VEXLUM-922431 format. One line per 5 residues: their letters; for each residue x, y, z of C-alpha. Coordinates in pm, 1 decimal. Example, Ala and Ser with C-alpha at 12.3 -4.5 7.8 and 13.67 -1.06 7.14 Angstrom:
AS) 1230.0:-450.0:780.0; 1367.0:-106.0:714.0
END
This chain:
MFKKI) 2080.5:-1570.1:-2196.6; 2167.7:-1449.1:-1847.4; 2343.3:-1681.1:-1599.3; 2210.1:-1510.0:-1286.8; 1935.5:-1254.7:-1221.4
LIANR) 1806.3:-1074.5:-911.2; 1427.1:-1062.9:-856.4; 1343.1:-725.4:-697.2; 997.4:-829.1:-570.7; 818.2:-1064.7:-340.5
GEIAC) 514.8:-1295.4:-333.0; 365.2:-1481.5:-622.3; 535.9:-1276.4:-901.9; 880.1:-1345.6:-757.3; 796.4:-1717.3:-736.8
RVAAT) 661.6:-1697.3:-1092.3; 979.4:-1538.6:-1230.3; 1196.2:-1786.5:-1036.7; 1003.4:-2079.9:-1190.3; 1085.5:-1972.4:-1546.3
ARRLG) 1443.0:-1894.1:-1454.1; 1486.3:-2239.2:-1309.8; 1342.6:-2396.9:-1623.0; 1591.0:-2201.0:-1838.0; 1887.2:-2280.2:-1613.5
VRTVA) 1921.6:-1921.8:-1486.6; 2028.5:-1882.3:-1122.3; 1820.7:-1643.2:-908.0; 1877.7:-1406.8:-617.2; 1587.6:-1311.2:-385.7
VCSET) 1566.8:-996.6:-185.9; 1349.2:-974.7:123.3; 1234.2:-758.2:412.4; 1246.5:-867.9:776.6; 884.7:-971.8:744.4
DRHAR) 967.6:-1199.3:449.4; 1284.6:-1367.9:588.1; 1128.4:-1715.7:541.3; 877.9:-1634.3:265.3; 808.7:-1871.7:-15.3
HVQAC) 979.6:-1649.7:-276.0; 1303.0:-1662.0:-72.3; 1289.7:-2043.2:-71.3; 1222.4:-2045.2:-448.3; 1554.1:-1874.0:-529.2
DERVL) 1916.1:-1989.1:-508.3; 2041.4:-1701.5:-298.0; 1896.6:-1444.9:-60.0; 1986.6:-1086.7:35.5; 1815.5:-930.3:337.7
LGGHS) 1715.3:-567.3:274.2; 1596.3:-504.0:629.9; 1288.2:-323.0:754.8; 925.7:-439.8:738.2; 738.5:-193.8:521.1
ARDSY) 794.7:-164.2:143.9; 939.8:182.3:199.4; 1212.8:37.6:419.9; 1285.8:-264.8:197.7; 1154.3:-329.5:-154.6
LRWER) 1153.9:39.5:-249.0; 1518.8:91.3:-140.7; 1665.0:58.0:-489.1; 2017.3:153.5:-392.0; 2027.4:-155.1:-165.6
IIEAA) 1883.7:-369.8:-443.3; 2147.3:-262.1:-691.3; 2417.0:-326.7:-434.9; 2268.9:-674.2:-377.0; 2291.2:-741.2:-753.7
RSTGA) 2651.4:-627.2:-760.8; 2757.5:-830.9:-455.4; 2594.9:-1150.9:-584.8; 2709.9:-1115.2:-946.3; 2357.2:-1088.0:-1088.2
QAIHP) 2368.8:-966.4:-1449.1; 2010.7:-843.3:-1462.0; 1722.2:-737.4:-1233.8; 1361.2:-841.9:-1293.1; 1134.3:-591.9:-1112.6
GYGFL) 809.5:-793.9:-1123.6; 512.3:-561.1:-1093.1; 439.2:-292.8:-840.7; 723.2:-160.1:-618.0; 1003.1:-39.2:-852.5
SENAD) 878.4:-189.9:-1177.9; 768.6:147.2:-1317.0; 1031.3:363.7:-1151.3; 1234.3:538.1:-1422.3; 1509.4:640.0:-1179.4
FAQAC) 1560.2:280.2:-1078.0; 1572.2:164.0:-1441.5; 1829.5:432.7:-1514.1; 2034.4:344.2:-1204.5; 2046.9:-19.9:-1318.0
ADAGI) 2177.1:93.2:-1662.1; 2435.0:322.9:-1497.6; 2554.4:31.7:-1280.7; 2595.0:-194.1:-1584.5; 2306.8:-415.1:-1476.8
VFIGP) 2028.0:-504.9:-1726.2; 1682.0:-389.0:-1622.4; 1440.1:-654.1:-1752.1; 1190.9:-400.7:-1873.5; 1162.6:-94.6:-2094.5
PASAI) 1422.5:186.8:-2108.2; 1390.0:458.6:-1845.4; 1278.3:708.4:-2110.8; 973.9:493.1:-2198.1; 881.8:459.9:-1830.6
RDMGS) 902.5:838.6:-1790.5; 691.8:903.7:-2098.2; 419.8:665.5:-1984.6; 464.2:712.5:-1609.9; 263.4:1033.2:-1604.2
KAAAK) -92.2:963.1:-1718.8; -131.2:1326.5:-1818.8; 188.2:1337.0:-2025.9; 111.7:998.8:-2175.1; -229.5:1112.7:-2295.8
TLMER) -74.6:1415.0:-2461.7; 174.1:1185.4:-2634.2; -101.6:945.0:-2742.2; -309.2:1232.3:-2879.0; -16.3:1320.8:-3107.3
AGVPL) 12.1:954.8:-3211.2; -357.1:950.2:-3310.7; -468.9:713.2:-3034.9; -829.8:800.2:-2926.2; -866.5:955.0:-2577.8
VPGYH) -1147.2:1001.3:-2324.9; -1241.5:1369.6:-2296.3; -1071.0:1520.7:-1993.8; -820.1:1759.8:-1843.8; -457.5:1645.4:-1846.9
GTDNS) -286.2:1979.2:-1784.4; -19.1:2074.2:-1532.4; -233.2:2324.7:-1332.5; -344.5:2109.6:-1037.4; -499.6:2380.7:-827.7
PDRLA) -833.4:2272.2:-672.5; -1017.7:2562.3:-843.7; -883.1:2469.4:-1188.4; -964.3:2102.1:-1146.3; -1312.5:2175.9:-1017.7
SEAER) -1384.8:2412.4:-1307.3; -1262.4:2154.0:-1560.5; -1494.2:1897.2:-1398.5; -1784.9:2139.9:-1431.7; -1694.6:2198.4:-1795.5
MGYPV) -1695.8:1831.3:-1893.4; -1999.9:1747.8:-1678.6; -2058.0:1499.1:-1399.8; -1990.5:1221.1:-1324.1; -1611.4:1257.5:-1350.5
LIKAS) -1314.9:1043.6:-1255.0; -1015.4:1187.0:-1061.9; -706.1:976.7:-1119.6; -352.5:987.2:-987.0; -129.4:1082.9:-1277.7
AGGGG) 161.8:857.6:-1162.6; -38.8:561.3:-1043.7; -207.4:236.8:-1113.3; -384.8:-52.9:-947.1; -690.4:157.7:-864.7
RGMRR) -505.2:364.4:-605.4; -557.6:741.3:-610.0; -876.9:712.3:-810.1; -1222.6:847.3:-719.1; -1551.9:872.3:-902.5
VDHPA) -1739.9:1196.9:-829.0; -2109.3:1230.4:-912.6; -2185.0:1577.3:-767.2; -1991.4:1906.0:-750.6; -2036.6:1924.6:-371.5
DFSEA) -1830.7:1603.0:-331.7; -1543.6:1710.6:-558.9; -1319.9:1883.3:-300.4; -1320.8:1599.1:-48.8; -1268.5:1334.9:-318.7
LLSCQ) -976.9:1537.1:-461.0; -802.2:1560.4:-124.3; -844.3:1191.5:-58.0; -721.6:1101.2:-408.5; -414.3:1322.3:-375.9
REAKA) -333.9:1187.8:-29.2; -350.4:826.6:-147.6; -148.6:909.4:-462.0; 123.2:1072.7:-254.8; 143.9:776.2:-16.4
SFGDD) 147.0:515.6:-296.1; 350.7:684.2:-569.0; 520.6:984.0:-409.9; 332.2:1217.5:-650.7; -1.2:1382.7:-584.0
HVLVE) -56.3:1515.9:-938.5; -396.4:1415.5:-1076.5; -599.6:1437.8:-1394.8; -978.5:1458.0:-1443.3; -1178.5:1277.5:-1710.2
RYVTR) -1538.2:1231.6:-1806.5; -1664.5:914.9:-1644.2; -1778.1:661.7:-1901.8; -2101.3:530.6:-1749.4; -2087.7:170.7:-1872.0
PRHIE) -1716.8:114.5:-1942.1; -1545.0:-208.0:-2028.9; -1176.9:-231.0:-1936.3; -994.5:-399.4:-2223.1; -616.4:-411.8:-2236.4
IQVFC) -372.4:-519.4:-2505.3; -54.1:-712.4:-2431.1; 234.8:-572.5:-2635.8; 593.1:-691.2:-2677.3; 881.5:-509.5:-2841.5
DTHGQ) 1246.4:-604.3:-2894.9; 1565.9:-412.7:-2955.4; 1558.4:-503.3:-3330.7; 1266.4:-280.1:-3412.4; 1000.2:-547.3:-3399.6
ALYLF) 671.8:-491.1:-3213.9; 357.7:-701.8:-3184.9; 49.3:-759.5:-2968.5; -50.4:-1084.2:-2803.1; -422.9:-1011.4:-2816.7
ERDCS) -642.5:-867.8:-2540.7; -768.8:-928.3:-2190.5; -1102.9:-809.7:-2049.8; -1051.8:-675.6:-1694.3; -1391.5:-515.9:-1647.2
VQRRH) -1491.0:-696.2:-1322.1; -1345.9:-471.1:-1053.3; -1402.6:-361.1:-698.5; -1273.4:-26.0:-573.8; -1121.5:23.5:-924.3
QKVLE) -905.9:-289.0:-876.6; -939.5:-598.8:-1091.3; -1067.6:-921.1:-946.7; -1150.6:-1132.1:-1254.1; -968.1:-1113.3:-1588.9
EAPAP) -1017.9:-1314.7:-1901.6; -878.7:-1361.5:-2250.4; -991.7:-1315.8:-2517.7; -1243.3:-1039.1:-2448.4; -1598.2:-1178.5:-2498.7
GLSTQ) -1781.7:-1037.7:-2798.4; -1482.9:-850.1:-2942.3; -1488.5:-870.5:-3323.6; -1182.2:-968.0:-3521.0; -1179.2:-622.9:-3684.1
RRAEM) -1201.2:-435.0:-3351.1; -928.7:-661.7:-3203.9; -695.0:-575.7:-3490.6; -771.3:-204.4:-3455.7; -704.9:-202.9:-3084.3
GAAAV) -390.9:-410.8:-3135.0; -263.1:-171.8:-3397.8; -332.7:126.7:-3168.0; -146.8:-42.2:-2879.9; 156.6:-116.0:-3097.5
AAARA) 154.1:246.0:-3219.8; 147.7:364.0:-2857.8; 444.3:138.9:-2772.7; 643.3:249.0:-3075.2; 575.8:618.2:-2988.7
VGYVG) 787.5:583.6:-2674.1; 1056.3:348.6:-2807.8; 927.6:61.4:-2596.7; 1119.8:-260.7:-2528.9; 993.3:-570.5:-2349.2
AGTVE) 646.2:-660.4:-2214.0; 391.4:-385.7:-2167.6; 14.9:-338.0:-2152.3; -185.8:-66.6:-2320.2; -514.4:-20.6:-2140.3
FIAEE) -833.9:101.5:-2303.7; -1174.4:204.6:-2184.4; -1439.2:71.2:-2421.8; -1808.2:154.1:-2438.1; -2089.4:32.3:-2656.1
RDDGD) -2268.2:322.2:-2821.8; -2631.2:338.9:-2931.1; -2525.9:225.4:-3274.6; -2410.7:-105.6:-3123.8; -2046.7:-41.1:-3208.7
LHFYF) -1767.9:-67.4:-2943.6; -1572.0:255.2:-2919.6; -1239.3:250.3:-2736.2; -1021.4:516.7:-2571.1; -663.4:505.0:-2447.0
MEMNT) -647.6:501.6:-2066.5; -285.6:432.5:-1974.3; 10.8:212.2:-2045.9; 156.7:-13.8:-1777.5; 529.9:-42.9:-1851.5
RLQVE) 570.7:-383.3:-1691.0; 435.7:-733.5:-1673.3; 71.5:-737.0:-1552.3; -76.8:-940.7:-1269.2; -315.1:-1095.9:-1518.0
HPVTE) -50.3:-1207.3:-1772.4; -123.6:-1579.8:-1712.6; -447.7:-1567.2:-1909.5; -251.6:-1447.2:-2214.8; -2.6:-1732.9:-2157.8
AITGL) -295.0:-1978.6:-2139.7; -450.2:-1880.8:-2474.9; -119.1:-1842.8:-2660.5; 77.0:-2131.2:-2506.9; 371.6:-1893.1:-2442.1
DLVEW) 580.7:-1806.2:-2134.8; 586.9:-1426.8:-2126.2; 861.2:-1419.9:-1859.5; 1081.2:-1625.5:-2091.7; 1012.8:-1369.7:-2363.7
QFRVA) 1115.0:-1093.6:-2118.9; 1443.7:-1272.9:-2049.6; 1517.9:-1323.8:-2417.2; 1437.3:-966.3:-2524.4; 1634.6:-817.7:-2232.8
SGEAL) 1935.2:-1028.1:-2328.3; 1922.3:-886.3:-2681.3; 1743.2:-1162.0:-2870.5; 1471.1:-1095.6:-3128.7; 1103.7:-1174.9:-3057.5
PLTQE) 1054.6:-1548.8:-3107.1; 743.6:-1514.7:-3324.1; 581.9:-1271.7:-3572.6; 234.2:-1124.1:-3549.1; 111.0:-1365.3:-3817.0
QLQIH) 230.0:-1667.1:-3622.9; 32.6:-1578.5:-3306.9; -304.1:-1748.1:-3257.8; -571.8:-1764.8:-2990.0; -644.1:-2108.3:-2852.3
GHAIE) -946.1:-2144.6:-2623.3; -1043.9:-1916.2:-2333.9; -881.4:-1841.4:-1997.9; -1003.3:-1669.8:-1678.9; -807.5:-1556.9:-1373.1
ARICA) -948.2:-1497.1:-1023.0; -747.8:-1298.4:-767.3; -772.1:-1450.3:-421.9; -736.9:-1166.8:-169.2; -728.6:-1134.8:207.7
ENPEA) -1030.6:-914.8:247.3; -1391.7:-912.2:366.1; -1627.8:-834.5:73.8; -1931.5:-805.8:304.4; -1753.4:-531.2:500.9
GFLPA) -1671.6:-311.6:202.3; -1367.1:-521.6:100.5; -1177.9:-427.9:414.0; -833.1:-592.0:401.8; -769.1:-878.3:638.2
TGPLS) -454.7:-996.1:813.0; -377.5:-1311.2:1001.6; -255.3:-1669.3:959.6; -325.6:-1894.8:664.5; -411.5:-2176.8:906.3
VMRWP) -548.7:-2385.0:617.9; -466.7:-2321.8:249.7; -568.5:-2604.5:16.9; -591.2:-2584.5:-361.5; -779.5:-2794.2:-620.7
AHVAF) -638.4:-3137.1:-690.7; -405.9:-3178.7:-988.1; -328.6:-2807.2:-997.3; -8.1:-2671.8:-1153.4; 193.7:-2408.6:-967.4
QRSHE) 351.4:-2123.8:-1165.4; 342.8:-2326.4:-1489.8; 202.2:-2179.1:-1806.9; 33.9:-2464.1:-1987.9; -217.1:-2634.7:-1759.1
STRVD) -599.1:-2623.5:-1746.9; -592.1:-2517.1:-1382.2; -297.2:-2318.9:-1244.4; -231.6:-2145.0:-911.6; 28.7:-1866.5:-871.6
TGFAE) 95.8:-1789.9:-504.7; 375.6:-1662.8:-284.5; 242.6:-1824.7:35.2; 236.5:-2164.0:197.0; -4.2:-2302.0:458.0
GDEIS) 90.3:-2161.7:798.9; 222.6:-1834.6:660.8; 84.4:-1499.3:783.3; -68.2:-1214.7:583.6; 87.7:-894.7:717.2
PFYDS) -48.6:-540.3:690.4; 263.6:-419.4:512.3; 192.0:-536.5:155.8; -78.6:-599.5:-97.9; -376.0:-818.7:7.4
MIAKV) -348.1:-1069.3:-278.8; -286.6:-1426.8:-158.3; -290.8:-1605.4:-495.7; -425.1:-1617.7:-849.6; -633.0:-1911.9:-971.8
IVWGA) -616.7:-1943.0:-1354.4; -824.1:-2185.0:-1563.5; -823.3:-2264.4:-1934.3; -1104.3:-2416.5:-2139.8; -1173.7:-2491.3:-2505.1
DRQQA) -1432.6:-2213.5:-2488.0; -1566.9:-1963.8:-2231.5; -1839.9:-2200.9:-2107.6; -1586.6:-2469.0:-2020.8; -1352.5:-2215.2:-1859.3
LARLD) -1640.7:-2085.7:-1643.3; -1724.5:-2436.1:-1528.7; -1359.9:-2510.4:-1444.3; -1323.1:-2185.6:-1255.0; -1636.0:-2258.0:-1045.1
DALRD) -1495.3:-2602.8:-958.0; -1152.1:-2453.6:-876.6; -1300.4:-2191.1:-645.5; -1520.3:-2454.0:-477.4; -1209.5:-2656.6:-401.8
THIVG) -1003.3:-2357.1:-279.2; -1009.8:-2379.5:102.8; -852.2:-2101.5:305.3; -911.3:-2075.1:683.8; -770.2:-1830.5:931.5
LHTNV) -876.7:-1493.3:793.8; -1139.4:-1338.6:566.2; -1093.9:-1397.7:191.2; -1296.3:-1319.2:-118.9; -1319.2:-1679.5:-247.3
AFLRR) -1691.1:-1725.9:-181.3; -1760.8:-1379.5:-323.6; -1568.5:-1458.7:-642.0; -1761.9:-1780.4:-683.9; -2092.6:-1589.7:-658.5
VVQSR) -1967.7:-1342.6:-919.5; -1868.3:-1625.6:-1153.7; -2211.5:-1788.2:-1107.6; -2401.3:-1459.1:-1156.9; -2608.5:-1421.6:-1469.2
AFATA) -2421.6:-1099.9:-1570.8; -2081.4:-1266.0:-1573.1; -2202.5:-1596.9:-1713.0; -2360.8:-1415.5:-2012.2; -2063.2:-1178.9:-2054.3
DLDTA) -2271.7:-870.4:-1976.1; -1955.3:-695.8:-1869.5; -1865.7:-347.8:-1744.3; -1677.9:-208.4:-1447.0; -2002.7:-170.1:-1247.8
LIERA) -2094.2:-539.3:-1276.0; -2042.1:-603.8:-906.2; -2268.0:-315.0:-809.5; -2531.5:-419.8:-1066.2; -2525.1:-774.3:-930.5
RAVVF) -2501.1:-668.2:-565.2; -2809.1:-864.9:-458.1; -2651.5:-1185.9:-595.0; -2279.2:-1147.1:-521.3; -2313.8:-1021.3:-161.4
GPSLL) -2511.0:-1286.2:15.3; -2512.5:-1550.3:287.4; -2370.7:-1898.2:239.3; -2610.2:-2134.1:63.9; -2465.5:-2434.4:252.6
GSEWV) -2765.0:-2450.6:487.8; -2739.0:-2451.8:864.6; -2857.2:-2814.7:890.1; -2555.7:-2928.9:679.3; -2315.8:-2709.1:873.3
VAALV) -2438.8:-2864.9:1197.8; -2430.4:-3212.0:1043.7; -2068.7:-3158.0:944.4; -1979.5:-3059.2:1300.2; -2153.0:-3367.2:1435.0
AHTLA) -1970.1:-3589.0:1181.9; -1637.8:-3431.3:1267.9; -1703.5:-3472.7:1643.5; -1796.7:-3837.0:1606.0; -1489.8:-3899.3:1390.0
QEQQC) -1266.3:-3744.0:1655.3; -1424.4:-3948.9:1925.4; -1386.2:-4271.2:1723.0; -1019.8:-4193.5:1668.9; -973.9:-4145.8:2044.0
ERNDT) -1150.5:-4472.6:2104.8; -925.1:-4652.4:1856.1; -624.3:-4513.1:2042.3; -763.4:-4626.1:2378.6; -601.5:-4950.6:2495.8
RHDPF) -870.9:-5039.0:2754.7; -1127.6:-5176.4:2504.5; -1414.4:-5194.9:2751.2; -1766.6:-5075.5:2662.2; -1769.7:-4813.1:2938.5
SRRDG) -1477.2:-4628.3:2770.2; -1673.8:-4589.9:2442.3; -1729.2:-4229.2:2335.9; -2020.5:-4280.1:2092.9; -2301.8:-4241.0:2345.4
WRLSG) -2342.8:-4615.4:2418.3; -2562.1:-4690.0:2723.0; -2617.9:-5024.6:2894.6; -2988.4:-4947.2:2914.1; -3034.5:-4850.4:2545.2
GSRRR) -3078.7:-4512.5:2374.3; -2919.8:-4177.2:2463.8; -2947.3:-3807.2:2377.9; -2666.8:-3550.9:2347.8; -2722.0:-3177.5:2320.0
LDLRV) -2474.5:-2922.7:2181.5; -2523.2:-2546.9:2190.4; -2372.2:-2397.9:1876.3; -2304.1:-2077.1:1690.9; -2347.4:-2107.6:1314.1
EGASC) -2219.4:-1797.9:1128.3; -2274.6:-1599.3:1448.9; -2631.3:-1722.6:1510.0; -2712.9:-1940.0:1813.7; -2882.4:-2277.7:1779.4
SVVLE) -2898.1:-2611.8:1955.7; -2865.5:-2964.9:1812.0; -2966.8:-3291.3:1974.9; -2815.5:-3617.0:1856.3; -3028.5:-3911.8:1959.0
RQRDG) -2888.9:-4264.4:1957.4; -3178.5:-4510.1:1941.2; -3182.5:-4862.4:2087.1; -3083.1:-5018.3:1755.6; -2786.6:-4785.6:1727.8
ALQMH) -2938.7:-4562.3:1458.0; -2878.1:-4185.4:1491.9; -3137.3:-3910.5:1464.6; -3039.0:-3542.7:1442.3; -3278.7:-3281.5:1582.8
LETAS) -3229.3:-2914.4:1493.9; -3480.2:-2662.4:1610.3; -3818.0:-2797.2:1488.3; -3679.5:-3041.7:1228.2; -3520.0:-3382.9:1253.2
WPFQC) -3348.7:-3625.8:1018.0; -3204.2:-3979.9:1027.6; -2825.1:-3916.5:1046.0; -2540.4:-4121.9:898.1; -2178.6:-4031.3:824.2
QSRGA) -1866.3:-4188.5:691.6; -1526.1:-4019.2:733.0; -1281.8:-4011.3:444.6; -953.2:-3907.5:598.1; -914.1:-3647.1:871.0
CQHLV) -1118.3:-3368.4:706.2; -1374.5:-3512.5:464.6; -1706.3:-3660.8:573.1; -1981.4:-3820.3:363.6; -2298.3:-3713.7:546.4
MLGEE) -2656.6:-3833.2:496.9; -2956.1:-3646.5:636.3; -3259.4:-3853.9:554.4; -3230.1:-3945.3:186.8; -2996.5:-3658.2:96.1
QRLLT) -2621.7:-3701.7:86.1; -2331.8:-3451.0:69.9; -1956.5:-3461.5:90.1; -1839.5:-3197.9:335.3; -1488.1:-3090.8:429.8
VYAVG) -1424.5:-2969.4:786.7; -1116.9:-2789.5:924.1; -1079.6:-2723.2:1295.5; -876.3:-2418.4:1390.9; -888.5:-2341.1:1762.4
DELTV) -1249.9:-2362.2:1883.9; -1400.6:-2290.8:1545.7; -1475.8:-2527.4:1259.7; -1501.3:-2417.7:898.4; -1722.2:-2629.0:672.4
FGQAG) -1681.6:-2640.3:294.7; -1938.3:-2793.6:59.6; -2065.5:-2774.6:-295.1; -2294.3:-2481.0:-206.0; -2045.6:-2272.4:-13.6
RATVS) -1875.2:-2247.8:325.6; -1973.0:-2156.4:679.3; -1825.6:-2148.2:1031.1; -1954.6:-2326.3:1338.2; -1841.3:-2353.6:1696.1
VVDAL) -1958.7:-2524.6:2017.9; -2063.8:-2278.1:2283.6; -1880.1:-2320.3:2613.4; -2132.8:-2214.8:2877.3; -1867.9:-2176.7:3149.0
AQLSQ) -1650.7:-1956.5:2924.4; -1954.3:-1742.1:2845.2; -2019.5:-1680.6:3212.3; -1663.9:-1557.8:3263.5; -1681.3:-1304.5:2980.6
SPAQD) -1756.6:-939.5:3065.0; -2036.9:-770.5:2873.5; -1931.1:-569.7:2566.5; -1885.1:-203.2:2627.1; -2085.1:48.0:2428.1
GGLCA) -1792.2:265.7:2324.6; -1688.6:453.5:2018.6; -1517.9:379.6:1693.6; -1288.2:79.8:1654.9; -1042.9:-0.7:1376.2
PMPGK) -1191.1:-267.7:1150.4; -837.9:-368.8:1035.2; -477.9:-298.6:1133.6; -335.1:6.4:962.8; -194.1:360.9:986.9
LVSYL) -410.5:648.4:1103.5; -399.4:906.0:820.1; -621.0:1182.0:955.8; -904.6:1279.0:1181.8; -1207.2:1448.6:1017.5
VREGE) -1353.8:1570.5:1348.6; -1232.1:1737.6:1670.0; -1279.4:1648.6:2036.1; -1603.3:1801.2:2166.7; -1769.7:1797.1:1823.0
AVKRG) -2121.1:1656.0:1794.5; -2155.4:1391.0:1520.8; -2435.0:1196.2:1356.9; -2453.2:822.0:1287.9; -2273.1:745.4:957.7
QALAV) -2065.0:1067.9:957.7; -1702.5:1029.2:844.0; -1471.4:1053.7:1150.1; -1125.6:932.1:1048.7; -922.4:790.9:762.9
MEAMK) -696.0:484.0:792.2; -453.5:334.0:541.6; -409.8:-44.0:512.1; -250.0:-249.3:238.6; -190.6:62.3:23.0
MEHTL) -557.3:173.4:28.4; -740.4:442.5:224.0; -1046.4:353.0:431.1; -1286.1:604.2:584.6; -1427.0:519.6:928.6
HAPRD) -1783.4:634.2:1006.0; -1962.8:704.6:1332.4; -2151.0:396.7:1461.3; -2413.4:620.1:1631.2; -2497.2:978.2:1723.1
GVIEQ) -2279.5:1123.1:1996.5; -2003.0:1369.2:2092.6; -1633.1:1314.8:2027.2; -1497.3:1259.8:2379.6; -1135.7:1163.8:2289.5
CLYAV) -918.5:1084.9:1988.3; -707.5:796.3:2115.4; -426.7:779.6:1855.1; -203.1:1034.3:1691.9; -196.4:1083.8:1316.8
ADQVP) 58.9:838.4:1158.2; 27.8:593.2:1443.0; -12.5:222.0:1365.9; -348.3:100.6:1497.2; -413.6:-265.8:1569.1
EGAAV) -733.4:-434.5:1452.4; -1022.2:-385.0:1695.9; -856.4:-103.5:1890.2; -1068.7:195.1:1978.7; -969.9:498.8:1765.8
IRLSQ) -1226.6:750.0:1894.3; -1426.6:748.9:2216.6; -1784.0:868.2:2178.7; -1983.7:995.4:2474.2; -2331.2:854.8:2538.8
EAAA) -2476.2:1204.7:2489.1; -2665.2:1221.0:2156.1; -2577.7:1495.8:1914.1; -2824.9:1780.0:1922.9
END
């Protein structure tokens, strides 16, 4: 076993690797960018080397600096995590040349599987079934378009050297092919440094099922069963589970054998994942096709750990240090069911636009385990409360993983875990994930990669918390704050009380509020006997509350009772309850008077990012909804559309400029397009 390793990554995966290393007595070296100087993964390791820069290109992708860091600290091996350099064959080879162990497959295997097109050719020779498509080297637009016509629409354009949903576009009509191709190639070039693509027939109701494989240097290879990763947005996974619901023992064995054959075909060593597209045919049988092989540990590896009771990072360490695989295929068994939810900084209701900002509040379910493999509820994260999500890296904040004796129990535990996950300060997908988990399609395992679109009416919706409970939570929080101030007041006279007491009897207080952006007013009436009555619009309820600590309040409206959690950040309060979350704030009339009216301008950046290109010119007439510009944020491209008809008066930023959130990108004149 190694004595010291360097972790060439950041965030939750770096913390995850460090946790296993610590358990095994292996010392760790963290590397970091300027942005991550004080990040959690740095604190999780024994030593730190600053790479400099802020973006990945200036830090975590500078492999020559990483190898020098390993040399200078005496690290015997480098664990690449996932993303960044984990599938970079040149980096793996440079490690070998420097006498440093790369905790992953040999460079030759990464090269063989790194190009999706070349990998499919290799798999075809190995007898692994493939989706019909074009995987050739001629990437001219005319050739690709003709191949798409030949196989029939819809088709899928995919970056040959990519993964994670980047550089991937579905095209339904020939007229859209050229624009989709350019966008796909641009994103692939930015993410992977290679704009080569392939085109495949789009499987209309695909399931994404992947097999975890492991190989050692002694000629042994096995599979640790499968994961279903069908629930995706923008071709990126958001929920993963193991084992795959409804997969027969026979089909599992066939897919496992195919995955092992794929790994053996490239002389694989270490942990890898062979991904398949599966579709149910009219005969009811599940047919599967090779999609790609990820030559690294996957984001979703914890669900495999949960159902096998194994630590896959420990297996990586042991195999990389020359040991044989600890178990045989016959010794592996599936125990229960596990599901993982990816918590991301993004706004699902705004097309999953990435979000940046502070993690002002970040609270996890009680009794959760962090980065440990064998617990019923586990959280893997690289952030702590108070940290900031920057625009330089991936949008994932954490992974919540649950295990149950069966899928039904795992679903219930995941719903509870998401309910008790409280993040305030920026948009996240927590509420969205909970609605997906509660949807009939997911609950009944009616899975395919279009599940989110099929269940759109259910998974994209308003909070079910109810405005009366949001307002009641604000009232309870306000009263609790006032009572705390009163307890701290040393005067102890009745005229210093803050609860609305009047010498002559009852009193009424009015608050003007904004609940989820909508205006309303609440009146809290204190009656002569001290009882409280809450009036909201045309309804009223007897009101009682009892505070449990600084944030939790037991609230009663009439005969109904709920436990609500309230966090105050600035002037806004965020309320969490069993049915969801919502925001509320007290309207300051004086502040409103001082605000200038909003200007009816042009197109503003919905998130911070880099301006990739303009799709229009100054003086050009445009229609509402027309694509005007493309921005890149958190490794993904986002097209900005015209908010109304008009004429392009001025393009305010240059291509490649960094644009802050909310900044005007294009000024539109008031003149309507003819």
